[in-house]
Backbone as JSON, one array per atom type, in Angstrom:
{
  "sequence": "XXXXXXXXXXXXXXXXXXXXXXXXXXXXXXXXXXXXXXXXXXXXXXXXXXXXXXXXXXXXXXXXXXXXXXXXXXXXXXXXXXXXXXXXXXXXXXXXXXXXXXXXXXXXXXXXXXXXXXXXXXXXXXXXXXXXXXXXXXXXXXXXXXXXXXXXXXXXXXXXXXXXXXXXXXXXXXXXXXXXXXXXXXXXXXXXXXXXXXXXXXXXXXXXXXXXXXXXXXXXXXXXXXXXXXXXXXXXXXXXXXXXXXXXX",
  "N": [[-4.42, -19.58, -44.42], [-6.58, -20.7, -44.09], [-6.47, -20.73, -40.24], [-7.12, -18.57, -39.91], [-9.45, -16.59, -37.7], [-11.02, -14.86, -38.5], [-11.65, -15.45, -41.37], [-13.88, -17.11, -43.28], [-14.07, -18.44, -46.42], [-11.66, -19.86, -47.71], [-9.53, -19.94, -50.74], [-7.34, -21.43, -52.52], [-5.35, -20.99, -55.74], [-7.47, -22.85, -57.08], [-8.56, -25.2, -59.25], [-10.44, -26.9, -61.31], [-10.79, -29.14, -64.23], [-11.92, -30.57, -67.16], [-11.3, -33.12, -68.62], [-9.64, -31.64, -71.28], [-10.94, -29.11, -70.69], [-10.36, -26.18, -69.27], [-12.69, -25.35, -66.7], [-12.79, -24.39, -64.37], [-9.96, -21.95, -63.58], [-7.04, -22.15, -61.97], [-8.46, -20.14, -59.3], [-7.91, -17.98, -56.49], [-8.61, -16.45, -53.46], [-10.31, -15.13, -50.66], [-12.71, -14.99, -48.25], [-14.48, -13.06, -45.97], [-16.29, -13.31, -42.16], [-19.35, -13.0, -41.96], [-19.22, -11.4, -44.21], [-21.16, -9.99, -47.28], [-20.47, -11.74, -50.31], [-20.34, -11.42, -53.65], [-20.59, -13.28, -56.09], [-19.6, -13.04, -59.29], [-20.26, -13.52, -62.82], [-20.65, -14.21, -66.78], [-22.98, -16.51, -67.54], [-21.55, -19.78, -68.4], [-18.92, -18.73, -67.56], [-17.66, -19.96, -65.4], [-18.48, -20.25, -62.44], [-20.55, -21.51, -61.31], [-19.36, -24.26, -61.29], [-17.25, -23.8, -59.52], [-18.58, -22.86, -56.84], [-19.82, -25.62, -56.51], [-17.58, -26.91, -55.74], [-17.1, -25.77, -53.63], [-19.13, -26.13, -51.96], [-19.13, -28.7, -51.59], [-19.81, -30.46, -52.92], [-18.0, -31.31, -55.78], [-14.97, -32.02, -56.65], [-12.0, -30.43, -56.33], [-9.62, -30.56, -59.38], [-7.31, -29.83, -58.98], [-5.57, -27.79, -55.97], [-6.01, -25.41, -53.44], [-8.5, -25.46, -50.81], [-10.73, -23.9, -48.12], [-13.78, -24.32, -46.31], [-15.6, -22.84, -43.82], [-14.01, -23.65, -42.35], [-12.88, -26.43, -42.82], [-11.63, -28.91, -45.14], [-11.77, -28.96, -48.84], [-11.1, -30.44, -50.13], [-10.85, -32.94, -48.32], [-13.07, -33.08, -46.62], [-15.91, -32.94, -47.3], [-18.34, -34.02, -46.56], [-18.15, -32.84, -43.9], [-18.07, -30.54, -44.72], [-21.13, -29.9, -46.15], [-22.73, -30.24, -43.65], [-22.16, -27.76, -42.13], [-22.65, -25.55, -43.94], [-25.49, -23.52, -45.32], [-27.44, -23.88, -48.58], [-29.19, -22.7, -50.9], [-30.87, -22.19, -54.06], [-32.33, -20.9, -57.34], [-34.22, -22.05, -57.52], [-36.61, -23.21, -55.95], [-36.15, -25.43, -53.35], [-37.99, -26.57, -51.88], [-40.51, -29.01, -51.08], [-43.76, -28.57, -52.53], [-46.05, -30.04, -51.58], [-45.9, -30.29, -48.82], [-46.24, -29.23, -45.53], [-45.17, -25.97, -44.49], [-44.3, -25.89, -41.91], [-43.61, -28.84, -41.79], [-41.5, -28.48, -43.88], [-39.67, -27.24, -42.73], [-38.9, -28.83, -40.31], [-37.81, -31.12, -41.84], [-35.41, -30.53, -43.62], [-34.55, -29.29, -41.69], [-33.5, -31.72, -39.82], [-32.28, -33.17, -41.72], [-30.18, -31.65, -41.33], [-29.17, -32.33, -38.96], [-29.66, -31.76, -36.55], [-31.78, -31.52, -33.57], [-34.86, -32.14, -31.73], [-35.65, -30.6, -29.53], [-33.69, -28.57, -30.58], [-35.01, -27.59, -33.28], [-37.93, -27.17, -32.27], [-36.96, -24.64, -31.01], [-35.86, -23.0, -32.87], [-37.42, -23.1, -35.35], [-39.98, -21.52, -34.26], [-38.78, -19.08, -33.43], [-37.75, -18.35, -36.32], [-40.72, -18.12, -37.42], [-41.62, -16.29, -35.78], [-39.82, -13.65, -36.5], [-39.98, -13.92, -38.92], [-42.77, -12.77, -39.25], [-44.63, -15.28, -39.95], [-46.52, -16.51, -38.46], [-49.03, -17.67, -38.77], [-48.63, -18.98, -40.55], [-47.72, -21.71, -40.65], [-48.99, -24.22, -40.43], [-49.84, -24.31, -43.5], [-49.93, -25.18, -46.68], [-46.82, -25.47, -48.78], [-46.74, -24.37, -51.43], [-49.72, -23.63, -51.91], [-48.89, -20.63, -51.0], [-47.61, -17.4, -51.68], [-45.29, -16.56, -53.95], [-43.42, -14.92, -53.19], [-43.18, -15.01, -50.21], [-42.41, -17.99, -50.12], [-39.65, -17.82, -50.71], [-38.72, -16.18, -49.2], [-39.3, -18.7, -47.17], [-37.43, -20.61, -48.0], [-35.07, -19.63, -47.43], [-35.08, -19.69, -45.36], [-35.19, -22.14, -44.63], [-32.42, -23.06, -45.27], [-30.72, -21.7, -43.21], [-31.42, -22.74, -40.78], [-30.15, -24.2, -39.09], [-28.26, -22.52, -38.41], [-25.83, -21.97, -40.17], [-22.36, -21.0, -40.87], [-21.64, -19.78, -43.37], [-23.79, -19.3, -45.82], [-24.7, -20.61, -49.01], [-26.06, -18.56, -51.7], [-27.88, -19.04, -54.68], [-28.13, -17.51, -57.62], [-30.74, -16.46, -55.97], [-32.76, -14.79, -56.46], [-34.08, -14.74, -58.82], [-36.42, -14.47, -61.18], [-38.41, -12.98, -59.6], [-40.51, -10.59, -59.07], [-39.2, -6.69, -58.59], [-39.76, -5.51, -55.64], [-40.06, -7.84, -54.11], [-37.26, -8.61, -54.01], [-35.82, -6.87, -53.15], [-37.03, -6.64, -50.54], [-36.03, -9.77, -50.12], [-33.3, -9.11, -50.29], [-33.17, -7.73, -47.28], [-33.68, -9.92, -45.64], [-31.22, -11.42, -46.35], [-28.66, -9.33, -45.48], [-29.92, -8.49, -42.74], [-28.99, -11.76, -41.51], [-26.07, -11.65, -42.19], [-25.71, -9.3, -40.81], [-25.92, -10.22, -38.19], [-23.55, -12.35, -38.03], [-23.57, -13.76, -40.07], [-21.71, -15.61, -43.25], [-22.29, -14.68, -46.34], [-22.71, -15.8, -49.92], [-23.17, -14.92, -52.98], [-24.62, -15.44, -56.29], [-25.57, -13.76, -58.85], [-27.85, -12.63, -61.21], [-28.56, -9.95, -61.68], [-27.24, -7.26, -61.86], [-28.0, -4.39, -60.48], [-28.17, -5.75, -58.21], [-25.27, -6.52, -56.9], [-24.36, -4.25, -55.8], [-25.13, -4.18, -53.53], [-23.28, -5.83, -52.37], [-20.6, -6.17, -49.32], [-17.77, -6.98, -51.33], [-16.82, -8.11, -54.63], [-16.54, -10.53, -57.05], [-15.62, -11.0, -60.16], [-15.61, -13.69, -62.63], [-14.41, -14.5, -65.28], [-14.25, -16.55, -68.59], [-13.61, -19.05, -66.67], [-11.31, -17.61, -64.79], [-10.6, -15.81, -62.33], [-11.26, -12.16, -62.45], [-11.04, -9.42, -61.94], [-11.64, -8.32, -58.14], [-13.21, -6.71, -55.68], [-14.39, -4.04, -53.74], [-17.49, -2.93, -54.86], [-17.62, 0.11, -54.9], [-14.82, 0.94, -55.18], [-14.52, -0.58, -57.52], [-16.14, 0.77, -59.63], [-15.27, 2.79, -59.76], [-12.31, 2.4, -60.16], [-12.83, 1.6, -62.96], [-14.38, 3.57, -63.81], [-17.08, 3.77, -64.34], [-20.42, 4.5, -64.18], [-22.28, 2.57, -62.85], [-22.56, -1.18, -61.27], [-23.29, -3.0, -63.42], [-22.0, -1.48, -65.75], [-19.31, -1.88, -65.07], [-19.68, -4.85, -65.39], [-19.82, -5.14, -68.41], [-17.4, -4.24, -68.95], [-15.55, -5.56, -68.06], [-15.63, -7.85, -69.04], [-16.08, -8.08, -71.99], [-14.53, -9.35, -73.4], [-14.9, -12.11, -73.15], [-14.4, -15.21, -73.52], [-16.06, -17.74, -73.45], [-20.02, -17.88, -73.15], [-23.29, -16.81, -73.16]],
  "CA": [[-5.49, -18.65, -44.16], [-7.52, -21.35, -42.45], [-6.33, -20.74, -39.4], [-7.4, -16.74, -39.31], [-10.9, -17.02, -37.04], [-12.56, -14.46, -39.27], [-11.69, -16.08, -42.39], [-14.72, -18.21, -43.71], [-13.59, -19.21, -47.33], [-10.21, -19.46, -48.26], [-9.25, -20.57, -51.89], [-5.72, -20.65, -53.43], [-4.8, -21.96, -57.22], [-8.45, -23.96, -57.38], [-8.79, -25.53, -60.68], [-11.47, -28.16, -62.11], [-10.78, -29.7, -65.28], [-13.26, -31.79, -67.69], [-10.48, -33.53, -69.82], [-8.56, -30.67, -71.68], [-11.21, -28.12, -70.42], [-10.53, -25.89, -67.52], [-13.9, -24.79, -66.35], [-12.33, -23.45, -63.26], [-8.7, -21.76, -63.12], [-6.38, -21.34, -60.72], [-8.77, -18.85, -58.61], [-7.72, -17.51, -55.63], [-9.51, -15.39, -52.73], [-10.82, -15.19, -49.02], [-14.08, -14.41, -47.78], [-14.47, -12.63, -43.94], [-17.2, -13.75, -41.4], [-20.24, -12.13, -42.09], [-19.29, -10.94, -45.73], [-21.78, -10.36, -48.59], [-19.45, -11.69, -50.8], [-21.08, -11.28, -54.59], [-19.34, -14.16, -57.64], [-20.35, -13.05, -60.69], [-19.84, -13.98, -64.2], [-21.65, -14.76, -67.5], [-22.99, -18.34, -68.17], [-20.22, -20.84, -68.72], [-17.58, -18.44, -66.82], [-17.32, -20.84, -64.31], [-18.97, -19.72, -61.27], [-21.5, -23.02, -60.45], [-18.59, -25.39, -61.07], [-16.49, -22.49, -58.43], [-19.51, -23.25, -56.36], [-19.8, -26.74, -56.29], [-15.98, -26.98, -55.26], [-16.64, -25.1, -52.01], [-19.99, -26.71, -51.26], [-18.62, -29.82, -50.96], [-20.55, -31.59, -54.09], [-17.53, -31.7, -56.09], [-13.85, -32.41, -55.76], [-11.15, -29.86, -57.01], [-8.55, -31.1, -59.86], [-5.91, -28.88, -58.08], [-5.53, -26.39, -55.41], [-6.35, -26.22, -52.05], [-9.73, -24.65, -50.24], [-11.38, -24.32, -47.0], [-14.82, -23.73, -46.49], [-15.94, -23.31, -42.87], [-12.69, -24.43, -40.97], [-13.06, -27.77, -43.86], [-10.67, -28.94, -46.4], [-12.51, -29.46, -49.36], [-10.59, -31.63, -50.97], [-11.06, -34.27, -48.11], [-13.8, -32.57, -45.94], [-16.91, -32.63, -48.26], [-19.45, -34.0, -45.96], [-18.54, -31.92, -42.86], [-18.8, -29.07, -45.23], [-21.99, -29.86, -46.1], [-23.26, -29.86, -42.67], [-21.52, -26.41, -42.11], [-22.94, -24.72, -44.46], [-26.39, -23.32, -46.19], [-27.7, -23.83, -50.09], [-30.53, -22.04, -51.64], [-30.62, -22.47, -55.66], [-33.28, -20.37, -57.59], [-35.14, -22.94, -58.67], [-36.63, -23.67, -54.55], [-35.89, -26.96, -52.8], [-39.12, -27.07, -51.35], [-41.74, -29.45, -51.13], [-44.64, -28.42, -52.12], [-47.34, -30.63, -50.68], [-45.77, -30.76, -47.39], [-46.81, -27.84, -44.73], [-44.3, -24.39, -44.28], [-43.33, -26.67, -40.55], [-42.99, -30.07, -42.51], [-40.32, -28.65, -44.43], [-38.54, -26.67, -42.11], [-38.47, -30.15, -40.04], [-36.82, -32.02, -42.69], [-34.24, -29.95, -43.46], [-33.58, -29.43, -40.43], [-33.18, -32.82, -39.49], [-30.52, -33.15, -42.39], [-28.98, -30.9, -40.97], [-28.47, -33.32, -37.91], [-30.67, -30.64, -35.19], [-32.2, -32.47, -32.36], [-36.21, -32.18, -31.61], [-35.63, -29.1, -29.1], [-33.33, -27.16, -31.73], [-35.72, -27.46, -34.1], [-38.71, -26.36, -32.17], [-36.8, -23.57, -30.95], [-35.57, -22.45, -33.89], [-38.92, -22.6, -35.53], [-40.29, -20.49, -33.15], [-37.75, -18.07, -33.56], [-38.73, -18.0, -37.7], [-41.89, -18.13, -37.86], [-42.09, -14.86, -35.32], [-39.0, -12.8, -37.19], [-40.41, -13.52, -40.39], [-44.26, -12.82, -39.05], [-45.52, -15.94, -40.4], [-46.84, -18.16, -37.4], [-50.2, -18.37, -39.18], [-48.47, -19.93, -41.66], [-46.77, -22.97, -39.86], [-49.54, -25.34, -41.29], [-49.76, -23.7, -44.54], [-48.82, -26.33, -47.67], [-45.95, -24.56, -49.57], [-47.47, -24.83, -52.95], [-50.3, -22.12, -51.65], [-48.09, -19.54, -50.32], [-47.24, -16.78, -53.06], [-43.76, -16.87, -54.57], [-42.16, -13.82, -52.27], [-43.29, -15.94, -48.77], [-41.79, -19.04, -50.36], [-38.73, -17.43, -51.21], [-38.12, -16.36, -47.16], [-39.15, -19.97, -46.14], [-36.66, -21.1, -48.56], [-34.07, -19.32, -46.94], [-35.16, -19.85, -43.74], [-34.88, -23.61, -44.54], [-31.0, -22.74, -45.88], [-30.21, -21.17, -42.35], [-32.12, -22.89, -39.81], [-29.12, -24.54, -38.4], [-27.35, -21.42, -38.33], [-24.84, -22.29, -40.48], [-21.39, -19.99, -40.68], [-21.84, -19.56, -44.36], [-25.11, -19.81, -46.74], [-24.75, -20.09, -50.69], [-27.24, -18.16, -52.94], [-27.03, -19.28, -56.18], [-29.31, -16.97, -58.39], [-31.53, -16.61, -55.3], [-33.99, -14.02, -56.74], [-34.57, -14.76, -60.1], [-38.11, -14.53, -61.68], [-39.12, -12.52, -58.83], [-40.26, -8.89, -58.86], [-38.12, -5.89, -57.95], [-40.52, -5.31, -54.43], [-39.97, -8.88, -53.4], [-36.05, -9.14, -54.28], [-35.69, -5.96, -51.88], [-37.4, -7.61, -49.52], [-34.99, -10.56, -49.61], [-32.04, -8.25, -49.36], [-33.32, -7.38, -46.26], [-32.98, -11.09, -45.09], [-29.36, -11.41, -46.21], [-28.11, -7.78, -44.67], [-29.8, -9.47, -41.32], [-27.9, -13.06, -41.67], [-24.85, -10.78, -42.06], [-25.1, -8.7, -39.19], [-25.53, -11.26, -37.29], [-22.17, -12.57, -38.34], [-23.45, -15.07, -41.32], [-21.09, -15.21, -44.49], [-23.39, -14.86, -47.55], [-21.92, -16.34, -50.84], [-24.06, -14.98, -53.65], [-24.0, -15.49, -57.09], [-26.92, -12.68, -59.44], [-27.82, -12.19, -62.81], [-29.33, -8.44, -61.54], [-26.56, -6.34, -61.47], [-28.13, -3.74, -59.75], [-27.74, -6.65, -56.63], [-24.01, -6.81, -56.94], [-24.28, -2.66, -55.11], [-25.23, -4.32, -52.12], [-22.38, -6.81, -51.78], [-19.63, -5.74, -49.35], [-16.87, -7.26, -52.01], [-17.43, -8.56, -55.88], [-15.59, -11.04, -58.11], [-16.39, -11.16, -61.72], [-15.22, -14.29, -63.67], [-14.07, -14.6, -67.46], [-13.19, -17.89, -68.81], [-12.77, -19.73, -65.52], [-10.62, -16.96, -64.54], [-11.27, -14.2, -61.44], [-10.78, -11.17, -63.24], [-11.22, -8.57, -61.17], [-12.17, -8.61, -56.95], [-12.82, -5.32, -54.94], [-15.67, -3.38, -53.28], [-18.32, -2.2, -55.95], [-17.14, 1.47, -54.73], [-13.74, 0.59, -56.12], [-14.36, -1.34, -59.14], [-16.74, 1.61, -60.09], [-13.98, 4.07, -59.73], [-11.01, 1.87, -61.57], [-13.33, 1.73, -64.41], [-15.14, 5.28, -64.02], [-18.25, 3.8, -64.02], [-21.7, 4.59, -62.95], [-22.85, 0.86, -62.29], [-21.92, -2.74, -61.7], [-23.54, -3.35, -64.92], [-20.81, -1.04, -66.72], [-18.29, -2.56, -64.95], [-19.09, -5.67, -65.7], [-19.07, -5.18, -69.59], [-16.0, -3.68, -69.14], [-14.56, -6.7, -67.58], [-16.63, -9.43, -69.56], [-16.38, -7.91, -72.97], [-13.75, -10.17, -74.63], [-15.35, -13.54, -72.71], [-14.59, -16.36, -74.99], [-17.03, -17.8, -73.12], [-20.78, -17.29, -72.25], [-24.4, -17.27, -73.89]],
  "C": [[-6.41, -19.59, -43.4], [-7.4, -21.22, -41.35], [-6.68, -18.91, -38.5], [-9.52, -17.28, -38.87], [-11.94, -16.09, -37.83], [-12.36, -14.69, -40.89], [-12.58, -17.37, -43.17], [-14.17, -18.89, -44.69], [-12.66, -18.62, -47.3], [-10.17, -20.87, -49.27], [-7.95, -20.23, -52.59], [-5.4, -22.05, -54.56], [-6.5, -23.2, -57.61], [-8.57, -23.98, -58.99], [-9.54, -27.07, -60.48], [-11.49, -28.15, -63.79], [-11.44, -30.77, -65.98], [-12.4, -32.15, -69.06], [-9.48, -32.31, -70.29], [-9.13, -29.51, -71.17], [-10.81, -27.79, -69.43], [-11.63, -25.16, -67.45], [-13.85, -23.81, -65.29], [-10.43, -23.24, -63.0], [-7.46, -21.44, -62.52], [-6.99, -19.88, -60.03], [-8.35, -19.06, -57.38], [-8.3, -16.13, -54.64], [-10.15, -15.89, -51.47], [-11.98, -14.7, -48.92], [-14.2, -14.48, -46.25], [-15.8, -13.28, -43.62], [-17.68, -12.58, -41.68], [-20.22, -11.03, -43.28], [-20.21, -10.87, -46.43], [-20.12, -10.23, -49.63], [-19.96, -11.94, -52.78], [-19.45, -12.2, -55.81], [-20.49, -13.99, -58.49], [-19.58, -13.28, -62.02], [-20.89, -14.48, -64.97], [-21.73, -16.23, -67.59], [-21.86, -18.77, -68.73], [-18.59, -20.05, -68.38], [-17.16, -19.42, -65.78], [-17.72, -20.88, -62.84], [-19.54, -20.93, -60.3], [-20.47, -23.68, -60.24], [-17.5, -25.03, -59.95], [-17.3, -23.38, -56.86], [-19.98, -24.4, -55.71], [-18.8, -27.16, -55.89], [-16.65, -26.66, -53.7], [-17.92, -25.98, -51.69], [-19.58, -28.27, -50.87], [-19.33, -31.0, -52.28], [-19.45, -31.51, -55.5], [-15.95, -31.63, -55.8], [-12.95, -31.55, -56.86], [-9.62, -30.83, -57.96], [-7.44, -30.65, -59.62], [-6.17, -27.77, -57.27], [-6.17, -26.72, -54.4], [-7.96, -24.98, -51.69], [-10.1, -25.37, -48.95], [-12.52, -23.61, -46.69], [-15.14, -24.18, -44.71], [-14.97, -24.13, -41.55], [-12.41, -26.05, -42.05], [-12.6, -27.45, -44.96], [-12.38, -29.3, -47.64], [-12.49, -30.05, -50.39], [-10.58, -33.31, -50.06], [-12.1, -34.63, -46.68], [-15.31, -32.43, -46.34], [-17.72, -32.75, -47.32], [-19.4, -32.93, -45.12], [-18.91, -30.34, -43.05], [-20.57, -28.68, -45.44], [-22.89, -29.98, -44.47], [-23.2, -28.5, -42.01], [-22.03, -25.47, -42.68], [-24.7, -24.59, -44.91], [-26.88, -22.97, -47.28], [-28.93, -23.16, -50.36], [-30.25, -21.63, -53.06], [-32.18, -20.51, -55.31], [-34.78, -21.03, -57.7], [-35.52, -24.05, -56.69], [-36.76, -25.24, -54.57], [-36.81, -27.26, -51.92], [-39.92, -27.56, -51.6], [-43.02, -28.91, -51.29], [-46.06, -28.65, -51.39], [-47.16, -31.05, -49.29], [-45.95, -28.73, -46.49], [-45.75, -26.96, -44.92], [-43.38, -25.5, -42.94], [-43.16, -28.12, -40.88], [-41.79, -29.8, -43.18], [-39.28, -28.14, -43.64], [-38.01, -27.75, -41.31], [-37.55, -30.53, -40.45], [-35.77, -31.34, -43.05], [-33.62, -29.46, -42.46], [-32.64, -30.75, -39.8], [-32.27, -33.63, -40.32], [-29.77, -32.93, -41.93], [-28.11, -31.57, -39.38], [-29.18, -32.48, -36.35], [-31.23, -31.97, -34.47], [-33.86, -31.41, -32.49], [-36.08, -30.82, -31.43], [-34.96, -28.41, -30.11], [-33.98, -26.91, -32.94], [-36.9, -26.57, -33.75], [-38.54, -24.66, -31.83], [-36.6, -22.61, -32.02], [-36.51, -21.81, -34.93], [-39.64, -21.77, -35.62], [-39.74, -19.08, -33.67], [-38.14, -17.89, -35.23], [-39.36, -17.95, -37.78], [-42.19, -16.62, -36.96], [-40.92, -13.92, -35.97], [-39.55, -12.91, -38.18], [-41.88, -13.21, -40.56], [-45.06, -13.59, -39.86], [-45.75, -17.28, -39.51], [-47.82, -18.85, -37.76], [-50.23, -18.79, -40.51], [-48.09, -21.14, -41.58], [-47.48, -23.92, -40.53], [-50.13, -25.41, -42.89], [-49.15, -24.72, -45.75], [-48.32, -25.12, -48.36], [-46.7, -24.39, -50.82], [-48.88, -23.88, -52.98], [-50.17, -20.83, -51.2], [-47.6, -18.95, -51.72], [-45.97, -16.95, -52.96], [-42.55, -15.98, -52.77], [-41.99, -14.9, -50.68], [-42.7, -17.31, -49.11], [-40.3, -19.25, -50.54], [-38.03, -17.16, -49.56], [-38.14, -17.94, -46.5], [-37.91, -20.54, -47.05], [-35.06, -20.76, -48.09], [-33.65, -19.6, -45.25], [-34.46, -21.25, -43.53], [-33.37, -24.33, -44.72], [-30.61, -22.52, -44.59], [-30.74, -21.19, -40.85], [-31.41, -23.32, -38.99], [-27.89, -24.06, -38.26], [-25.62, -21.63, -38.76], [-23.47, -21.14, -40.43], [-21.49, -19.38, -42.35], [-22.76, -20.38, -45.36], [-24.18, -19.63, -48.17], [-25.82, -20.09, -51.47], [-26.99, -18.36, -54.3], [-28.16, -18.97, -56.84], [-30.75, -16.74, -57.2], [-32.63, -15.74, -55.71], [-34.2, -14.06, -58.01], [-35.55, -15.18, -60.03], [-38.73, -13.56, -60.7], [-39.21, -10.87, -58.86], [-39.81, -7.88, -57.83], [-38.72, -5.57, -56.15], [-39.5, -6.9, -53.82], [-38.45, -8.98, -53.24], [-35.46, -8.46, -53.07], [-35.86, -6.71, -50.6], [-36.36, -8.82, -48.88], [-33.47, -10.45, -48.9], [-31.76, -8.4, -48.38], [-33.14, -8.48, -45.41], [-31.1, -11.22, -44.76], [-28.58, -10.8, -45.51], [-28.71, -7.86, -43.14], [-28.98, -10.31, -41.0], [-26.51, -12.17, -41.59], [-24.7, -10.05, -41.19], [-25.09, -8.89, -38.22], [-24.21, -12.59, -36.91], [-22.49, -13.64, -38.94], [-22.53, -14.6, -42.19], [-21.44, -14.96, -45.6], [-22.49, -14.71, -48.45], [-22.89, -16.14, -51.94], [-23.52, -14.8, -54.91], [-25.77, -14.92, -57.61], [-26.63, -12.32, -60.84], [-28.21, -10.4, -62.96], [-27.84, -7.87, -61.07], [-26.44, -5.1, -60.61], [-27.64, -4.81, -58.07], [-26.49, -6.83, -56.44], [-23.75, -5.13, -56.0], [-24.75, -3.37, -53.89], [-24.25, -5.32, -51.4], [-21.16, -6.02, -50.94], [-18.3, -6.2, -50.73], [-17.54, -7.56, -53.64], [-16.4, -9.24, -56.59], [-16.16, -11.29, -59.32], [-15.27, -12.29, -62.03], [-15.67, -14.32, -64.53], [-13.66, -16.01, -67.53], [-12.9, -18.97, -67.9], [-12.37, -18.85, -64.59], [-11.59, -16.02, -63.32], [-10.29, -13.32, -62.06], [-10.61, -9.55, -62.4], [-12.02, -8.62, -59.46], [-12.08, -7.49, -56.0], [-14.05, -4.86, -54.53], [-16.49, -2.42, -54.85], [-17.84, -0.58, -55.8], [-15.74, 1.3, -55.63], [-13.93, 0.32, -57.15], [-15.15, 0.12, -60.22], [-15.45, 2.49, -60.56], [-12.9, 3.57, -60.81], [-11.78, 1.94, -62.79], [-14.23, 3.02, -65.34], [-16.18, 4.74, -64.96], [-19.26, 4.48, -63.36], [-22.41, 3.42, -62.34], [-22.07, 0.32, -62.13], [-22.49, -3.01, -62.88], [-22.46, -3.06, -65.82], [-19.88, -1.62, -66.36], [-18.02, -4.13, -65.56], [-19.15, -5.69, -67.2], [-17.99, -4.62, -70.17], [-15.08, -5.35, -69.1], [-14.89, -8.09, -68.62], [-16.8, -9.59, -71.05], [-15.67, -8.63, -74.07], [-13.67, -11.69, -74.14], [-15.25, -14.12, -73.78], [-15.77, -16.84, -74.79], [-18.55, -17.36, -72.71], [-22.64, -17.74, -73.46], [-24.07, -17.48, -75.41]]
}
């Protein structure tokens, strides 16, 4: 699958062991270019461990995987340069201005001064936040901080961005606006790999996988999953699929 230009993430029998405990148990899937891929599972299901391997932050015990054309077993550092990452806990520096945060993350991604200037100008105009350029991040409302965090994660135009519960703790209106950013990035060809505890957000994804006890139990479009389980919502689907989980909260 690594030779398919439309496949940005390809995983085969990916496994992570901690002693005798199988945190991730032989999972396999592909994610296409521009796809919004929802990666769901209860706490303890193994999704965070799996995401860490895909981001080049942890090595698999066994199995194969390619992210943006890079081998997760041998090219972890290259992967880090070719992806974006955003978590629920914003990794922005409150005592730096918006521009200083953008410049810092862009430099980490290896962008030149010219590239940073062009990209930041586009971001400020696109997000309608030109007047916030020199404002300290800690003085900006949460909704705007979230947009800035997404901007810093994607300033280098990565092939794929990983969003780890990015809308946790924010109000429904802010969540909806954030998903507008996700849709725009997807429409421009960026692959979005997202985890969330908000099951209504799963409805917005191109496809959904649900992990249970380290394994992927189901993987399909929201429409097909609701049809398969005769469910009205993804919340109902999740409850049915994960009802026998041994790990969890």
